[in-house]
C-alpha positions as CSV (number, residue, x, y, z in Angstrom):
1,M,58.0,-7.9,-149.3
2,I,54.4,-9.3,-149.3
3,P,53.6,-12.3,-151.6
4,E,51.3,-11.4,-154.4
5,M,47.6,-11.8,-153.7
6,T,45.5,-12.9,-156.7
7,T,41.8,-12.6,-157.2
8,S,39.5,-14.4,-159.5
9,V,39.6,-12.8,-162.9
10,Q,36.8,-13.6,-165.4
11,T,37.9,-11.3,-168.2
12,A,38.4,-13.2,-171.5
13,P,42.0,-13.2,-172.7
14,T,42.8,-11.4,-175.9
15,Q,45.9,-10.8,-178.0
16,I,45.6,-8.0,-180.6
17,W,48.2,-6.8,-183.1
18,P,47.7,-3.4,-184.7
19,P,45.6,-3.7,-188.0
20,E,48.5,-2.8,-190.3
21,F,50.7,-5.5,-188.7
22,A,48.0,-8.1,-188.8
23,A,47.3,-7.4,-192.4
24,R,51.0,-7.7,-193.3
25,Y,51.3,-11.1,-191.5
26,R,48.3,-12.4,-193.3
27,E,49.4,-11.1,-196.7
28,R,52.9,-12.7,-196.3
29,G,51.3,-16.1,-195.4
30,Y,52.4,-16.3,-191.8
31,W,48.9,-16.4,-190.5
32,A,47.0,-19.1,-192.4
33,G,43.6,-18.5,-190.9
34,I,43.1,-22.0,-189.4
35,S,42.5,-23.1,-185.8
36,F,44.1,-26.0,-183.9
37,G,40.9,-28.0,-184.4
38,D,40.9,-27.3,-188.2
39,L,44.6,-28.4,-188.3
40,L,43.8,-31.7,-186.5
41,R,41.0,-32.4,-188.9
42,Q,43.3,-31.7,-191.9
43,L,46.0,-34.0,-190.4
44,A,43.6,-36.8,-189.8
45,A,42.3,-36.5,-193.4
46,E,45.8,-36.4,-194.8
47,H,47.6,-39.0,-192.7
48,G,44.8,-41.2,-191.4
49,E,46.2,-44.4,-190.1
50,R,49.8,-43.2,-189.8
51,I,51.0,-43.3,-186.2
52,A,50.8,-39.9,-184.5
53,V,51.6,-40.6,-180.9
54,V,53.4,-43.4,-179.1
55,D,53.2,-43.9,-175.3
56,G,54.4,-47.3,-174.2
57,E,52.2,-49.9,-175.8
58,R,49.7,-47.3,-176.9
59,R,50.1,-46.2,-180.6
60,W,47.4,-43.8,-181.8
61,S,46.9,-42.9,-185.4
62,Y,46.0,-39.4,-186.6
63,A,42.5,-40.7,-187.2
64,E,42.2,-42.1,-183.7
65,L,43.6,-39.0,-182.2
66,L,40.9,-36.9,-183.9
67,T,38.2,-39.3,-182.7
68,R,39.5,-39.1,-179.1
69,A,39.8,-35.3,-179.3
70,Q,36.2,-35.0,-180.6
71,A,34.9,-37.3,-177.8
72,A,36.8,-35.1,-175.3
73,A,35.3,-31.9,-176.8
74,Q,31.8,-33.4,-176.4
75,G,32.7,-34.4,-172.8
76,Y,33.8,-30.9,-171.9
77,L,30.6,-29.4,-173.3
78,S,28.5,-31.9,-171.5
79,L,29.7,-30.4,-168.2
80,G,28.3,-27.1,-169.1
81,L,31.6,-25.5,-170.1
82,A,31.1,-22.9,-172.8
83,P,33.4,-21.6,-175.6
84,G,35.9,-19.1,-174.2
85,D,36.0,-20.7,-170.8
86,R,39.5,-21.4,-169.4
87,V,40.6,-24.9,-168.3
88,V,43.9,-25.4,-166.4
89,V,45.7,-28.5,-167.7
90,Q,48.4,-30.3,-165.6
91,I,49.2,-33.4,-167.6
92,P,52.7,-35.1,-167.7
93,N,54.2,-36.8,-170.7
94,V,51.4,-39.2,-171.6
95,A,49.5,-39.7,-174.8
96,D,46.3,-38.4,-173.1
97,F,47.8,-34.8,-173.3
98,F,46.8,-34.6,-177.0
99,P,43.1,-35.6,-176.9
100,A,42.8,-33.5,-173.7
101,V,44.1,-30.3,-175.3
102,F,42.8,-30.8,-178.8
103,G,39.5,-31.6,-177.3
104,L,39.6,-28.2,-175.6
105,F,40.5,-26.5,-178.9
106,L,37.7,-28.2,-180.7
107,A,35.2,-27.2,-178.0
108,G,36.4,-23.5,-178.2
109,L,37.8,-23.7,-174.7
110,V,41.1,-22.2,-173.7
111,P,43.8,-24.4,-172.0
112,V,46.0,-22.9,-169.3
113,Y,49.2,-24.9,-169.3
114,A,50.6,-25.9,-165.9
115,L,53.7,-28.1,-165.4
116,P,53.8,-31.4,-163.5
117,A,56.2,-29.8,-161.0
118,H,53.8,-27.1,-160.0
119,R,52.1,-27.3,-156.7
120,Q,49.3,-25.6,-154.8
121,T,50.8,-22.1,-154.8
122,E,51.3,-22.0,-158.6
123,L,48.1,-23.9,-159.5
124,T,45.9,-21.7,-157.3
125,H,47.4,-18.6,-159.0
126,F,46.8,-20.0,-162.5
127,V,43.2,-20.8,-161.7
128,R,42.4,-17.4,-160.1
129,R,44.3,-15.3,-162.6
130,S,42.7,-17.0,-165.6
131,G,39.2,-17.5,-164.1
132,A,39.4,-21.2,-164.9
133,R,36.2,-23.3,-164.4
134,A,37.9,-26.7,-164.7
135,L,41.2,-28.4,-164.0
136,V,42.4,-31.5,-166.0
137,I,45.0,-33.7,-164.2
138,M,46.5,-37.2,-164.3
139,D,45.7,-39.3,-161.3
140,R,49.3,-40.0,-160.5
141,H,52.6,-39.9,-162.3
142,E,56.2,-40.7,-161.3
143,G,55.1,-41.5,-157.8
144,F,53.1,-38.3,-157.2
145,D,49.3,-38.3,-156.7
146,Y,47.8,-35.2,-158.3
147,R,44.2,-35.7,-156.9
148,P,44.7,-34.4,-153.4
149,L,46.6,-31.4,-154.8
150,A,43.6,-30.7,-157.1
151,K,41.2,-31.0,-154.2
152,D,43.3,-28.5,-152.2
153,V,43.2,-26.0,-155.1
154,Q,39.5,-26.4,-155.5
155,A,39.0,-25.9,-151.8
156,E,40.9,-22.6,-152.0
157,V,39.1,-21.5,-155.2
158,P,35.5,-22.6,-155.1
159,E,34.9,-21.1,-158.6
160,L,36.8,-24.1,-159.9
161,E,33.8,-26.2,-160.6
162,H,35.2,-29.3,-162.3
163,L,38.1,-31.7,-161.6
164,I,38.6,-33.9,-164.6
165,V,40.9,-36.9,-164.0
166,I,42.8,-39.1,-166.4
167,G,42.9,-42.5,-164.8
168,D,41.3,-43.3,-161.5
169,A,38.9,-40.4,-160.9
170,G,37.1,-41.6,-157.8
171,A,34.1,-39.2,-157.3
172,D,35.4,-36.7,-159.8
173,V,34.9,-36.6,-163.6
174,G,36.7,-39.4,-165.4
175,F,38.3,-38.2,-168.7
176,D,37.4,-41.5,-170.4
177,G,34.1,-42.1,-168.7
178,W,32.1,-38.9,-168.7
179,R,28.7,-38.2,-170.4
180,R,29.1,-37.1,-174.0
181,A,27.0,-34.3,-175.4
182,D,26.7,-36.1,-178.8
183,G,23.9,-33.8,-179.9
184,V,25.9,-30.6,-179.2
185,E,27.6,-29.1,-182.3
186,L,31.2,-28.1,-181.9
187,P,31.7,-24.4,-182.4
188,D,33.5,-22.6,-185.2
189,V,36.7,-21.1,-183.7
190,D,38.2,-17.8,-184.8
191,P,41.8,-18.4,-185.7
192,S,42.7,-14.9,-184.5
193,S,41.3,-15.7,-181.0
194,V,43.4,-16.8,-178.1
195,A,44.1,-20.5,-178.3
196,F,45.6,-21.0,-174.9
197,L,47.4,-19.3,-172.0
198,Q,51.1,-20.2,-171.3
199,I,53.0,-19.2,-168.3
200,S,55.9,-16.8,-168.2
201,G,59.1,-17.3,-166.3
202,G,57.8,-15.1,-163.5
203,S,60.3,-12.1,-163.4
204,T,58.6,-10.8,-160.2
205,G,56.6,-13.1,-158.0
206,L,54.3,-15.6,-159.6
207,S,54.1,-16.3,-163.4
208,K,52.2,-14.1,-165.8
209,L,49.8,-15.6,-168.3
210,I,50.7,-15.4,-172.0
211,P,47.8,-15.4,-174.5
212,R,48.8,-17.1,-177.8
213,T,46.5,-17.1,-180.7
214,H,45.8,-20.0,-183.1
215,D,47.2,-17.9,-186.0
216,D,50.5,-16.9,-184.4
217,Y,51.3,-20.2,-182.7
218,I,50.5,-22.4,-185.6
219,Y,52.8,-20.3,-187.8
220,S,55.6,-20.5,-185.2
221,F,55.7,-24.3,-185.0
222,R,55.1,-24.9,-188.7
223,A,58.0,-22.6,-189.6
224,S,60.1,-24.2,-186.8
225,A,59.4,-27.6,-188.3
226,E,60.7,-26.4,-191.7
227,V,63.9,-25.0,-190.1
228,S,64.4,-28.2,-188.2
229,G,64.0,-30.5,-191.2
230,I,60.8,-32.2,-189.9
231,T,59.1,-34.6,-192.4
232,P,56.6,-37.4,-192.2
233,D,59.5,-39.7,-191.4
234,T,60.5,-37.7,-188.3
235,V,60.2,-39.5,-184.9
236,Y,60.4,-36.9,-182.1
237,L,61.1,-37.9,-178.4
238,T,59.2,-35.7,-175.9
239,A,61.9,-35.7,-173.2
240,L,61.0,-32.3,-171.6
241,P,57.6,-31.7,-169.9
242,V,55.3,-31.5,-172.9
243,A,53.5,-28.3,-171.7
244,H,56.8,-26.3,-171.9
245,N,56.9,-24.0,-174.9
246,F,60.2,-25.6,-176.2
247,P,58.9,-29.2,-176.5
248,M,55.5,-27.9,-177.7
249,S,56.5,-25.7,-180.6
250,S,60.2,-25.5,-181.3
251,P,59.3,-27.5,-183.4
252,G,58.1,-29.8,-180.6
253,V,55.2,-32.1,-180.6
254,F,52.9,-29.7,-182.5
255,G,55.5,-29.0,-185.2
256,V,56.1,-32.7,-185.7
257,L,52.4,-33.5,-185.9
258,S,51.8,-30.7,-188.3
259,A,54.3,-32.4,-190.7
260,G,52.8,-35.9,-190.3
261,G,55.6,-37.2,-188.1
262,Q,55.5,-39.3,-185.0
263,V,55.7,-38.2,-181.4
264,V,57.1,-40.5,-178.7
265,M,56.2,-39.7,-175.1
266,C,59.1,-40.1,-172.6
267,P,58.0,-40.2,-169.0
268,N,61.3,-38.7,-167.7
269,P,64.5,-37.5,-169.2
270,R,66.9,-39.9,-167.4
271,P,69.4,-41.4,-169.9
272,E,68.3,-45.0,-169.2
273,T,64.7,-44.1,-170.0
274,A,65.3,-41.9,-173.0
275,F,68.0,-44.0,-174.6
276,A,65.8,-47.1,-174.4
277,L,63.0,-45.2,-176.3
278,I,65.5,-43.8,-178.8
279,E,66.6,-47.3,-179.7
280,K,63.1,-48.9,-179.6
281,E,61.3,-46.2,-181.6
282,R,64.2,-45.2,-183.8
283,V,63.9,-41.6,-182.7
284,T,65.4,-39.0,-185.1
285,I,65.2,-35.8,-183.1
286,T,64.7,-34.6,-179.5
287,G,65.1,-31.4,-177.5
288,V,66.7,-31.1,-174.1
289,V,68.0,-28.4,-171.7
290,P,71.8,-28.1,-171.1
291,P,72.0,-30.1,-167.9
292,M,70.2,-33.0,-169.6
293,A,72.5,-32.8,-172.6
294,L,75.5,-33.0,-170.2
295,R,74.0,-36.0,-168.4
296,W,73.3,-37.7,-171.7
297,M,76.8,-37.2,-173.0
298,Q,78.2,-38.6,-169.8
299,A,76.0,-41.7,-170.1
300,A,76.3,-42.3,-173.9
301,P,79.7,-43.9,-174.0
302,R,78.6,-46.5,-171.5
303,T,75.1,-47.2,-172.8
304,K,74.1,-50.5,-174.2
305,H,71.4,-48.9,-176.3
306,D,71.7,-48.1,-180.0
307,L,71.5,-44.3,-180.5
308,S,72.4,-44.3,-184.2
309,S,68.9,-43.2,-185.4
310,L,69.3,-39.8,-183.6
311,R,70.1,-37.2,-186.2
312,V,69.5,-33.9,-184.3
313,L,69.8,-33.0,-180.7
314,Q,68.2,-29.6,-179.9
315,V,69.5,-27.8,-176.8
316,G,67.7,-24.8,-175.5
317,G,66.1,-23.2,-172.4
318,A,69.5,-21.8,-171.2
319,K,72.8,-21.0,-172.8
320,F,74.8,-24.1,-173.8
321,I,78.5,-23.4,-173.1
322,P,80.6,-23.8,-176.2
323,E,82.9,-26.4,-174.6
324,A,79.9,-28.7,-174.0
325,A,78.3,-27.9,-177.4
326,A,81.4,-29.0,-179.2
327,R,81.2,-32.4,-177.7
328,V,77.7,-33.3,-178.9
329,R,78.6,-34.6,-182.4
330,P,81.7,-36.6,-181.2
331,T,79.8,-38.1,-178.3
332,L,76.3,-38.6,-179.6
333,G,77.0,-38.8,-183.3
334,C,74.3,-36.3,-184.3
335,T,73.9,-32.6,-185.3
336,L,73.5,-30.1,-182.5
337,Q,70.8,-27.4,-183.1
338,Q,70.8,-24.6,-180.5
339,V,67.5,-23.1,-179.7
340,F,66.9,-19.8,-177.9
341,G,63.4,-18.6,-177.4
342,M,60.7,-17.6,-175.0
343,A,57.1,-18.4,-174.4
344,E,56.2,-14.8,-175.3
345,G,57.3,-15.4,-178.9
346,L,60.7,-15.0,-180.5
347,V,62.6,-18.1,-181.2
348,N,66.1,-18.4,-182.7
349,Y,67.7,-21.5,-184.3
350,T,71.1,-22.5,-185.5
351,R,70.4,-24.0,-188.9
352,L,71.2,-27.7,-189.6
353,D,73.7,-26.8,-192.3
354,D,75.5,-24.0,-190.4
355,P,79.2,-24.3,-189.9
356,D,80.2,-26.0,-186.7
357,E,81.7,-22.8,-185.4
358,T,78.3,-21.1,-185.6
359,I,76.4,-24.1,-184.1
360,V,78.8,-24.3,-181.2
361,N,79.2,-20.6,-180.4
362,T,75.8,-19.0,-181.0
363,Q,72.2,-19.5,-180.0
364,G,70.9,-19.1,-183.5
365,R,69.1,-16.5,-185.5
366,P,65.4,-15.5,-185.7
367,L,62.9,-17.8,-187.2
368,S,60.9,-15.4,-189.3
369,P,61.9,-12.8,-191.9
370,D,59.5,-10.5,-190.0
371,D,61.1,-10.9,-186.6
372,E,62.3,-7.5,-185.7
373,V,65.2,-7.5,-183.2
374,L,66.8,-4.5,-181.4
375,V,69.9,-4.7,-179.2
376,L,70.0,-1.6,-177.0
377,D,72.1,-0.1,-174.2
378,D,70.8,1.0,-170.8
379,D,69.6,4.3,-172.3
380,G,67.7,2.7,-175.1
381,N,70.3,3.4,-177.9
382,P,71.3,0.7,-180.4
383,V,74.7,-0.9,-179.7
384,P,77.1,-2.0,-182.5
385,D,77.1,-5.7,-183.5
386,G,79.4,-7.7,-181.2
387,E,78.6,-5.6,-178.1
388,A,76.2,-6.7,-175.4
389,G,72.8,-5.1,-175.0
390,H,69.2,-5.6,-174.0
391,L,67.2,-7.7,-176.5
392,L,63.8,-6.3,-177.7
393,T,61.7,-7.9,-180.3
394,R,58.3,-7.8,-182.2
395,G,57.0,-10.0,-185.0
396,P,54.2,-12.3,-186.2
397,Y,54.3,-14.6,-183.2
398,T,55.5,-12.4,-180.4
399,I,52.8,-11.2,-178.0
400,R,51.8,-7.6,-177.5
401,A,50.5,-8.0,-173.9
402,Y,50.2,-10.3,-171.0
403,H,46.7,-11.3,-169.7
404,N,45.4,-9.0,-167.1
405,E,48.8,-7.5,-166.2
406,P,48.6,-3.7,-166.8
407,A,51.7,-2.9,-164.7
408,A,53.8,-5.7,-166.2
409,N,52.7,-4.7,-169.7
410,A,53.9,-1.1,-169.1
411,R,57.3,-2.5,-168.1
412,S,57.6,-5.2,-170.7
413,F,56.4,-3.6,-173.9
414,T,57.4,-0.3,-175.6
415,D,54.8,2.1,-177.0
416,D,55.5,0.8,-180.5
417,G,55.0,-2.9,-179.5
418,F,58.5,-4.2,-178.9
419,Y,58.7,-6.8,-176.1
420,R,61.5,-6.3,-173.6
421,T,62.8,-9.8,-173.2
422,G,65.0,-9.2,-170.2
423,D,67.9,-11.0,-172.0
424,I,71.4,-9.6,-172.6
425,V,72.7,-10.6,-176.0
426,K,75.3,-9.9,-178.6
427,R,74.3,-9.7,-182.2
428,L,76.9,-11.3,-184.5
429,P,77.3,-11.4,-188.3
430,G,74.2,-12.9,-190.1
431,G,71.9,-11.9,-187.3
432,Y,73.0,-14.7,-185.0
433,L,72.7,-14.1,-181.3
434,S,75.0,-14.9,-178.4
435,V,73.2,-15.0,-175.1
436,Q,75.1,-13.3,-172.3
437,G,72.6,-13.6,-169.4
438,R,69.6,-12.0,-167.9
439,A,69.1,-8.3,-167.1
440,G,66.8,-8.9,-164.2
441,D,66.6,-11.0,-161.1
442,H,65.9,-14.4,-162.7
443,I,67.7,-17.6,-161.9
444,N,67.8,-19.7,-165.0
445,R,68.0,-23.1,-163.3
446,A,68.1,-25.9,-165.8
447,G,65.9,-24.0,-168.2
448,E,63.3,-23.0,-165.4
449,K,63.3,-19.3,-165.0
450,V,62.8,-18.6,-161.3
451,S,62.1,-15.2,-159.7
452,A,64.5,-14.2,-157.0
453,E,61.8,-12.2,-155.4
454,D,59.4,-15.1,-155.3
455,I,62.0,-17.2,-153.3
456,E,62.7,-14.3,-151.0
457,D,59.0,-14.0,-150.2
458,H,58.8,-17.6,-149.1
459,L,62.0,-17.3,-147.0
460,L,60.7,-14.1,-145.3
461,A,57.6,-16.0,-144.2
462,H,59.7,-18.0,-141.8
463,P,59.5,-16.5,-138.3
464,Q,63.3,-16.9,-137.7
465,V,64.3,-15.1,-140.9
466,H,64.8,-11.3,-140.6
467,D,65.8,-10.7,-144.3
468,A,66.8,-12.6,-147.3
469,A,68.3,-12.0,-150.7
470,V,68.5,-14.6,-153.5
471,V,71.0,-14.5,-156.3
472,S,72.0,-16.7,-159.2
473,I,75.4,-18.5,-159.1
474,P,77.0,-20.2,-162.1
475,D,76.7,-24.0,-162.0
476,P,78.4,-26.4,-164.4
477,Y,75.4,-28.7,-164.4
478,L,72.3,-26.6,-163.9
479,G,73.6,-23.5,-165.7
480,E,72.7,-21.4,-162.7
481,R,71.7,-22.4,-159.2
482,S,69.9,-20.3,-156.5
483,C,71.8,-19.1,-153.5
484,A,69.9,-17.4,-150.6
485,F,71.7,-15.0,-148.3
486,V,69.8,-15.0,-145.0
487,I,69.9,-12.8,-142.0
488,A,68.5,-14.7,-139.0
489,A,66.1,-13.0,-136.6
490,E,67.0,-12.6,-133.0
491,G,67.1,-15.9,-131.1
492,E,67.9,-19.3,-132.3
493,A,68.9,-19.3,-136.0
494,P,67.2,-21.9,-138.3
495,G,69.3,-24.4,-140.1
496,A,69.7,-24.5,-143.9
497,A,68.0,-27.8,-144.1
498,D,65.1,-26.5,-142.0
499,L,64.7,-23.5,-144.3
500,K,64.6,-25.6,-147.4
501,R,62.0,-27.9,-145.8
502,F,60.0,-24.8,-144.9
503,V,60.0,-23.4,-148.4
504,R,59.1,-26.8,-149.9
505,G,56.3,-27.1,-147.4
506,R,54.7,-23.9,-148.7
507,G,53.4,-25.7,-151.7
508,V,55.8,-24.5,-154.4
509,A,57.5,-26.2,-157.3
510,V,60.6,-28.1,-156.2
511,F,62.8,-26.1,-158.5
512,K,62.0,-22.9,-156.5
513,V,63.6,-24.3,-153.3
514,P,67.0,-22.6,-152.8
515,D,69.9,-24.8,-153.8
516,Q,72.2,-23.1,-151.3
517,I,71.7,-21.0,-148.2
518,V,74.4,-18.8,-146.7
519,F,73.8,-17.0,-143.4
520,V,75.2,-13.5,-143.0
521,E,75.2,-10.9,-140.3
522,G,73.7,-8.0,-142.4
523,F,73.4,-6.4,-145.8
524,A,75.0,-3.2,-147.0
525,T,72.7,-0.2,-147.0
526,T,72.6,3.1,-148.9
527,A,73.4,6.5,-147.2
528,V,69.7,6.8,-146.1
529,G,69.5,3.3,-144.7
530,K,67.7,1.7,-147.6
531,V,68.7,-1.5,-149.4
532,S,68.5,-1.5,-153.2
533,R,67.5,-5.1,-154.0
534,N,69.1,-5.1,-157.4
535,V,72.4,-3.6,-156.2
536,L,72.4,-5.8,-153.1
537,R,71.9,-9.0,-155.2
538,A,74.7,-8.0,-157.5
539,E,77.1,-7.2,-154.6
540,L,76.3,-10.5,-152.8
541,R,76.8,-12.5,-156.0
542,A,80.1,-10.7,-156.7
543,R,81.4,-11.3,-153.2
544,F,80.4,-14.9,-153.2
545,L,82.2,-15.5,-156.5
546,K,85.3,-13.5,-155.4
547,E,85.6,-15.7,-152.3
548,G,85.8,-18.7,-154.5
549,N,82.6,-20.4,-153.3
550,A,81.1,-21.2,-156.7
């Protein structure tokens, strides 16, 4: 296998629904015809001096957030960026995330969201694939300096003209100190245009880019806020990386702001950090992935912090096993809300007033009345409720195409617009879904969907590796962990620690480094000497589990 080569792509991203669907979604009020910039102006007018964002000692009102975002918009335009240009954003959980991205929206620019864990391989791919002209970063966070990383990306992609740094910018553009194009009028932004590009889980190789429009995404988080009981009194703790789809829109920071609530930025999800903020800010709702929920439940009985303000704990990103789900209310004293969704669109929720049996044993039901859901067998035929099948969906906030990915689009979307999610589910009474796993070669590690093929490519680059196959193994803490089966090349075999160091040194996100490495003599082949990667991975996983290694 050869790692994916990406070239600079300048094509403007689009996301287009067939006219009859777009008309229906507008008529039914899903698409309100406002942009993110319009929304922030409305919120500032309505909520003014109410606190919107808390980050340590910084407490910004809605009015101040708008002022900061407008200044950022002028700053972006002063650099010569033009409406429609793409800008990669790699900002951790700090208040500056909001003026940075709302400034992009107001300027008609298109954010491309990267995560704090991403490194040179991923960032270079995002810049090239999107045709980004600028990169916005934090100077350092949680002990990591992002400035040398940004320089490395810029050296690899000279088309990346501008590095914009929050904090100590050195010779680069300082987010708070740039020239402002005060005489430049901010553009009118079409609500049906692409607002930003999110990243997919990366089913094969590096992540695809997901174009989301102002219309579809604003509907998604507003409806999510309603389902989750968000009001102006809500205080939301951003415990997961803010650029993830879950903490952005389910209902996430945007959903809470759209209701006039308050967002509290949490620098990391460790119990000692999160619990202190829950007590100090009287947090009412937050969202975590299953491993975090388990860790919080382990720590809660011993904490000195008062968690009584917490009313709802959302858990999503990966399946939450019923045994753990049943312990949320007794341990944390709040309602569990299960969330199952994807950056491509569809999101499902258990409702706050659902019976405990439903909350504990399902991953919720679709958000919208116009979410269309199919559960099909391998041949594309519907399966009866209660039987496992492939999940397909379309609706008012589910995309119809990835950006600049014709081959992936042919695989991932049906001719009539249904998105093949890659998830295996059972549909239960009332439309609730129970997630059974993935159909493809993903490892869902603590909510991060990692491509087996991507990890294999990096392992195969090692001169002492002849072949490698990566599989998912059940893990009580992570949900799934990655296990790499490796055939060493002739000569001295590498050690497992050496291979992990090698993969880490190739500039990839830490969560892509194999959790476990098992050396084997060879792989089974077909009658003509070929190895089916899908069959091979399934056989290796089954053998590993049968031998009691998990």
